[in-house]
C-alpha positions as CSV (number, residue, x, y, z in Angstrom):
1,M,-28.3,49.9,-24.0
2,M,-24.6,50.3,-23.8
3,P,-23.3,53.6,-22.3
4,K,-22.4,56.4,-24.8
5,A,-18.7,56.2,-24.1
6,K,-17.8,52.6,-24.5
7,R,-14.8,50.6,-23.3
8,I,-13.3,48.4,-26.0
9,F,-10.8,45.6,-25.2
10,I,-8.8,44.6,-28.3
11,I,-7.1,41.2,-28.4
12,A,-4.5,41.0,-31.2
13,D,-1.0,40.1,-32.2
14,V,0.6,43.5,-32.3
15,S,4.1,42.8,-33.6
16,S,7.0,44.5,-31.8
17,K,9.1,44.1,-34.9
18,G,10.1,47.5,-36.3
19,V,9.4,46.5,-39.9
20,K,5.7,46.1,-39.1
21,I,5.1,49.2,-37.0
22,Y,3.0,50.9,-39.6
23,L,1.3,47.8,-40.9
24,N,-0.9,46.6,-38.1
25,Q,-4.5,47.7,-38.3
26,M,-5.3,47.5,-34.6
27,P,-3.5,50.6,-33.4
28,K,-5.4,52.4,-36.2
29,L,-8.7,51.0,-35.0
30,A,-7.9,52.0,-31.4
31,K,-7.0,55.5,-32.5
32,G,-10.3,55.8,-34.4
33,L,-12.3,54.6,-31.4
34,I,-10.6,57.0,-29.1
35,R,-11.2,59.9,-31.5
36,L,-14.9,59.0,-31.4
37,G,-14.9,59.5,-27.7
38,H,-14.4,55.9,-26.5
39,D,-11.7,54.1,-24.5
40,A,-9.7,51.4,-26.2
41,R,-7.0,49.1,-24.8
42,I,-4.9,46.6,-26.8
43,F,-3.8,43.3,-25.4
44,S,-1.0,41.9,-27.6
45,Y,-1.3,38.1,-27.3
46,C,2.0,37.3,-28.9
47,D,4.0,39.6,-26.6
48,A,2.2,38.3,-23.5
49,L,3.0,34.7,-24.5
50,K,6.7,35.6,-25.1
51,K,6.9,37.2,-21.7
52,E,5.3,34.2,-19.9
53,S,7.2,31.4,-21.8
54,P,10.9,30.7,-21.7
55,F,10.6,28.8,-25.0
56,K,11.2,30.2,-28.4
57,S,9.1,27.5,-29.9
58,R,5.5,28.6,-30.4
59,S,4.2,25.1,-30.1
60,L,5.9,24.6,-26.7
61,S,4.8,28.0,-25.5
62,K,1.3,27.2,-26.5
63,R,1.3,23.8,-24.8
64,F,2.7,25.0,-21.4
65,Y,1.9,28.7,-21.2
66,K,-1.2,29.5,-23.2
67,S,-3.5,29.0,-20.3
68,R,-1.5,31.7,-18.4
69,V,-2.1,34.2,-21.1
70,D,-5.8,33.3,-21.3
71,N,-6.1,33.8,-17.6
72,L,-4.3,37.1,-17.9
73,I,-6.8,38.3,-20.5
74,A,-9.6,37.2,-18.2
75,E,-8.1,39.2,-15.3
76,Q,-7.7,42.3,-17.4
77,I,-11.2,42.0,-18.7
78,K,-12.5,41.6,-15.1
79,N,-10.8,44.8,-14.0
80,Y,-11.6,46.8,-17.2
81,K,-15.2,45.6,-17.7
82,P,-15.4,46.3,-21.4
83,D,-18.6,46.9,-23.3
84,I,-17.0,45.4,-26.4
85,V,-14.3,42.8,-26.9
86,Y,-12.7,42.9,-30.4
87,V,-10.8,39.8,-31.4
88,S,-8.2,40.0,-34.2
89,F,-7.4,36.3,-34.3
90,A,-4.0,36.2,-32.7
91,R,-2.2,33.0,-33.8
92,V,-2.4,31.1,-30.6
93,L,-5.8,32.4,-29.5
94,D,-8.6,29.8,-29.8
95,C,-12.1,28.8,-28.6
96,E,-10.9,28.4,-25.0
97,T,-9.6,31.9,-25.0
98,I,-12.9,33.4,-26.1
99,E,-15.0,31.1,-23.8
100,L,-13.0,32.2,-20.8
101,A,-13.3,35.9,-21.8
102,R,-17.0,35.5,-22.3
103,Q,-17.4,34.0,-18.9
104,T,-15.6,37.0,-17.4
105,A,-17.6,39.6,-19.5
106,P,-21.0,38.0,-20.1
107,N,-22.7,41.2,-21.1
108,A,-20.0,42.4,-23.6
109,V,-20.4,42.2,-27.3
110,F,-17.7,40.0,-28.9
111,I,-16.8,41.0,-32.4
112,G,-13.9,39.7,-34.6
113,G,-12.1,40.9,-37.7
114,D,-10.5,38.6,-40.2
115,G,-8.1,40.1,-42.8
116,D,-6.8,36.8,-44.1
117,P,-7.9,34.7,-47.1
118,W,-8.7,31.0,-46.9
119,P,-10.1,30.8,-43.4
120,K,-10.5,27.1,-43.8
121,L,-6.7,26.8,-43.9
122,Q,-6.2,28.9,-40.7
123,K,-6.0,26.6,-37.8
124,N,-9.1,26.8,-35.5
125,R,-10.1,30.1,-37.2
126,I,-13.7,29.2,-38.1
127,E,-14.3,27.3,-34.8
128,T,-13.0,30.3,-32.8
129,A,-15.2,32.7,-34.9
130,K,-18.2,30.7,-33.9
131,K,-17.7,31.9,-30.3
132,L,-18.2,35.6,-31.4
133,D,-21.4,37.6,-31.8
134,I,-20.3,39.3,-35.0
135,L,-17.6,38.6,-37.6
136,T,-16.2,41.1,-40.0
137,A,-13.8,40.4,-42.9
138,T,-12.1,42.3,-45.6
139,N,-14.1,40.5,-48.3
140,D,-17.7,39.6,-49.0
141,G,-17.1,36.6,-51.2
142,E,-16.1,33.0,-50.9
143,F,-13.9,33.5,-47.8
144,L,-16.7,35.1,-45.8
145,Q,-19.1,32.5,-47.2
146,D,-17.0,29.8,-45.5
147,Y,-18.0,31.3,-42.2
148,R,-21.7,31.5,-43.2
149,D,-21.6,27.9,-44.4
150,A,-20.2,27.0,-40.9
151,G,-23.3,28.5,-39.3
152,L,-22.1,32.0,-38.4
153,K,-25.1,34.4,-38.8
154,N,-23.6,37.8,-38.4
155,C,-20.9,38.0,-41.0
156,V,-20.2,41.4,-42.5
157,F,-17.7,43.0,-44.9
158,M,-15.5,45.7,-43.3
159,P,-12.7,47.3,-45.4
160,N,-9.1,48.0,-44.3
161,M,-8.5,51.4,-42.9
162,C,-5.7,54.0,-43.0
163,D,-4.4,56.6,-40.6
164,P,-4.0,59.9,-42.5
165,D,-1.7,61.1,-39.7
166,T,1.0,58.7,-40.7
167,D,-0.2,57.2,-44.0
168,Y,0.3,60.0,-46.5
169,R,2.7,61.0,-49.3
170,Y,6.0,62.0,-47.7
171,E,8.6,64.3,-49.3
172,V,11.4,61.9,-50.0
173,T,15.0,62.1,-51.3
174,E,16.0,60.9,-54.8
175,D,17.1,57.6,-53.3
176,W,13.4,56.6,-52.8
177,K,12.1,57.8,-56.2
178,T,11.3,55.1,-58.7
179,D,8.9,54.3,-61.6
180,I,7.2,51.2,-60.3
181,L,7.1,49.7,-56.8
182,W,6.3,46.1,-55.8
183,T,6.4,44.9,-52.1
184,G,5.8,41.4,-51.0
185,T,6.2,37.8,-52.2
186,T,5.2,36.5,-55.6
187,K,3.6,33.3,-54.2
188,H,1.2,32.8,-51.4
189,R,1.9,29.9,-49.2
190,A,-1.7,28.7,-49.4
191,D,-1.8,28.7,-53.2
192,T,1.4,28.0,-55.1
193,S,-0.5,27.4,-58.3
194,E,-1.1,31.1,-58.9
195,N,1.6,32.5,-61.2
196,F,0.2,35.8,-62.4
197,R,2.2,37.8,-59.8
198,E,5.4,35.9,-60.5
199,K,5.2,36.5,-64.2
200,L,4.5,40.2,-63.7
201,V,7.2,40.8,-61.1
202,T,9.8,38.8,-63.1
203,E,9.3,41.3,-66.0
204,L,9.5,44.2,-63.6
205,S,12.8,42.8,-62.3
206,K,14.2,43.2,-65.8
207,R,13.3,46.8,-66.2
208,N,15.2,49.9,-65.1
209,N,14.0,52.0,-62.2
210,C,11.7,49.5,-60.6
211,S,11.9,48.8,-56.9
212,L,11.1,45.3,-55.6
213,Y,11.1,44.2,-52.0
214,G,10.4,40.9,-50.3
215,C,10.7,38.7,-53.4
216,F,13.4,36.9,-55.4
217,G,15.7,36.9,-52.4
218,R,15.4,40.7,-51.9
219,L,15.0,42.2,-48.5
220,Q,11.7,43.1,-47.1
221,I,10.9,46.7,-46.4
222,G,9.1,48.1,-43.3
223,G,8.8,50.9,-40.8
224,I,8.9,54.4,-42.1
225,D,11.0,53.2,-45.0
226,Y,7.9,51.4,-46.3
227,L,6.0,54.6,-46.4
228,Y,8.9,56.4,-48.0
229,A,9.1,53.8,-50.7
230,I,5.4,54.2,-51.6
231,S,5.7,58.0,-51.5
232,G,8.6,57.9,-53.9
233,A,7.0,55.6,-56.4
234,K,5.1,56.8,-59.4
235,I,3.2,53.6,-59.7
236,G,2.5,51.0,-57.0
237,V,1.3,47.5,-58.1
238,N,-1.2,45.4,-56.2
239,V,-2.2,41.9,-57.3
240,N,-4.1,39.6,-55.0
241,A,-2.8,36.0,-54.6
242,Y,-6.4,34.7,-55.1
243,G,-9.1,35.0,-57.7
244,P,-11.5,38.0,-58.0
245,V,-13.3,37.5,-54.7
246,K,-15.9,40.2,-54.0
247,F,-14.5,43.2,-52.2
248,C,-11.4,41.2,-51.3
249,H,-8.5,43.6,-50.9
250,S,-5.2,43.6,-48.9
251,D,-4.0,46.3,-46.5
252,R,-1.3,46.9,-49.1
253,L,-3.8,48.4,-51.5
254,T,-5.0,50.8,-48.8
255,Q,-1.5,51.8,-47.8
256,Y,-0.5,52.4,-51.4
257,L,-3.5,54.7,-52.0
258,A,-3.0,56.5,-48.7
259,C,0.7,57.3,-49.5
260,G,-0.1,58.9,-52.8
261,T,1.3,56.6,-55.5
262,L,-0.8,55.8,-58.6
263,V,-2.1,52.4,-57.7
264,M,-2.5,49.9,-60.4
265,A,-4.5,46.9,-59.1
266,K,-5.6,43.7,-60.6
267,R,-9.4,43.9,-60.8
268,F,-11.5,42.1,-58.1
269,D,-15.3,41.6,-57.9
270,E,-17.3,44.8,-57.3
271,C,-14.1,46.8,-56.8
272,D,-15.6,49.9,-58.2
273,L,-17.9,50.2,-55.3
274,L,-14.8,50.8,-53.1
275,Y,-12.4,52.6,-55.5
276,K,-13.3,53.8,-59.0
277,D,-11.3,53.1,-62.0
278,K,-9.8,56.1,-63.8
279,L,-10.7,58.3,-60.8
280,H,-9.0,56.8,-57.7
281,L,-6.7,54.2,-59.3
282,R,-6.4,52.0,-62.4
283,Y,-7.5,48.5,-62.7
284,F,-6.1,45.9,-65.1
285,D,-7.1,42.3,-66.0
286,T,-4.2,41.0,-67.9
287,Y,-0.4,41.1,-67.9
288,E,-0.3,43.0,-71.2
289,E,-2.9,45.5,-70.1
290,F,-0.8,46.3,-67.0
291,F,2.4,47.1,-68.9
292,D,0.4,49.1,-71.6
293,L,-1.2,51.3,-68.9
294,A,2.0,51.6,-66.8
295,D,4.0,52.8,-69.8
296,W,1.3,55.3,-70.7
297,Y,1.1,56.8,-67.2
298,L,4.9,57.0,-66.9
299,S,4.9,59.2,-69.9
300,H,1.9,61.3,-68.9
301,E,2.8,62.8,-65.5
302,T,-0.2,65.2,-65.2
303,E,-2.7,62.4,-65.7
304,R,-0.8,60.1,-63.4
305,K,-0.6,62.6,-60.5
306,K,-4.3,63.6,-60.9
307,I,-5.4,60.0,-60.2
308,A,-2.8,59.5,-57.5
309,D,-3.9,62.6,-55.7
310,A,-7.6,61.7,-56.0
311,G,-6.9,58.2,-54.7
312,M,-5.1,59.5,-51.7
313,Q,-7.9,62.0,-50.9
314,H,-10.5,59.3,-51.3
315,I,-8.8,56.8,-49.0
316,H,-8.1,59.5,-46.4
317,T,-11.7,60.6,-46.4
318,E,-13.7,57.4,-46.8
319,F,-11.5,54.8,-45.2
320,N,-9.8,56.5,-42.3
321,S,-9.7,54.9,-38.9
322,V,-12.4,57.1,-37.4
323,K,-14.8,56.3,-40.2
324,I,-14.2,52.5,-40.1
325,A,-14.4,52.5,-36.3
326,G,-17.7,54.3,-36.6
327,Y,-19.0,51.7,-39.0
328,M,-18.0,49.0,-36.5
329,L,-19.9,50.7,-33.7
330,E,-23.0,51.2,-35.9
331,L,-22.9,47.5,-36.8
332,I,-22.8,46.6,-33.1
333,E,-25.7,48.9,-32.3
334,K,-28.0,48.4,-35.3
335,G,-26.9,45.0,-36.7
336,S,-25.8,46.7,-39.9
337,Y,-24.0,49.8,-41.1
338,S,-24.6,52.3,-43.9
339,A,-21.8,53.0,-46.4
340,R,-21.6,53.5,-50.2
341,W,-20.9,49.8,-50.8
342,T,-23.6,48.4,-48.5
């Protein structure tokens, strides 16, 4: 039996880039664990590798300095003696990293979290996951099935989380106010055949009072400006780059809901078990349906704000970092967790 107050060692790539300061899920997870009465420490693999290596090239850094970082992780684990090691699939981390960590902490539970689609296309991802006791992912469809097919037994859906202390609707100046917001690319590097997003965003680019970031040569947005942009938008658009995979959602969807815009999301399998249509957000299936709904809500402010407010309240209550951290601990203790979608 693990002690009541647990020590959790989190291995992740926590970007030091200012634009990503509010995007990373790991500080949110650590905060949730701490608020539940536990201790959590984050080891940023990418930052440690940059510190050890004089090379800017990731491949050269990995070749000559990765072992130093792995040994540094082992040394920290030896001194910290964690009950749980959480692995967030840092880019250079691999099987050897986990094997060395497990040798150093043989009694710890090793759990990983995958927030990316197409694990087969992520180098060493599935092989590394095989070294874990439990794998969680932000889907319960074909991407998680790839792990099961590879022989992983404990594969469980775990949704993205928000931090209501920072992820909420801000009072913003007129400069941030817009009708429709899109952030991100229109093509995923793993699937260039998908064109729904490109068609939709191309039409948005022709409309007045639509704010687009990170596409068609436009600058990305990040940091507090990202939260301001969501807060100032009447409608935030979310379209996955992949098909309607069960429960599969991006952290963008969570952030949009948390910051109080009316989210319009392309439907994905069993999405209503997470967020209900017409109550927390609006789903659409086709290009034409999106624009019909968007135009209607832009001319019906009371109805738009009612759903936006309900979506923000729902995500703050049901998907905050304390709640998700609690589900993770319940999963470790009992082998499963109880939520409205399980």
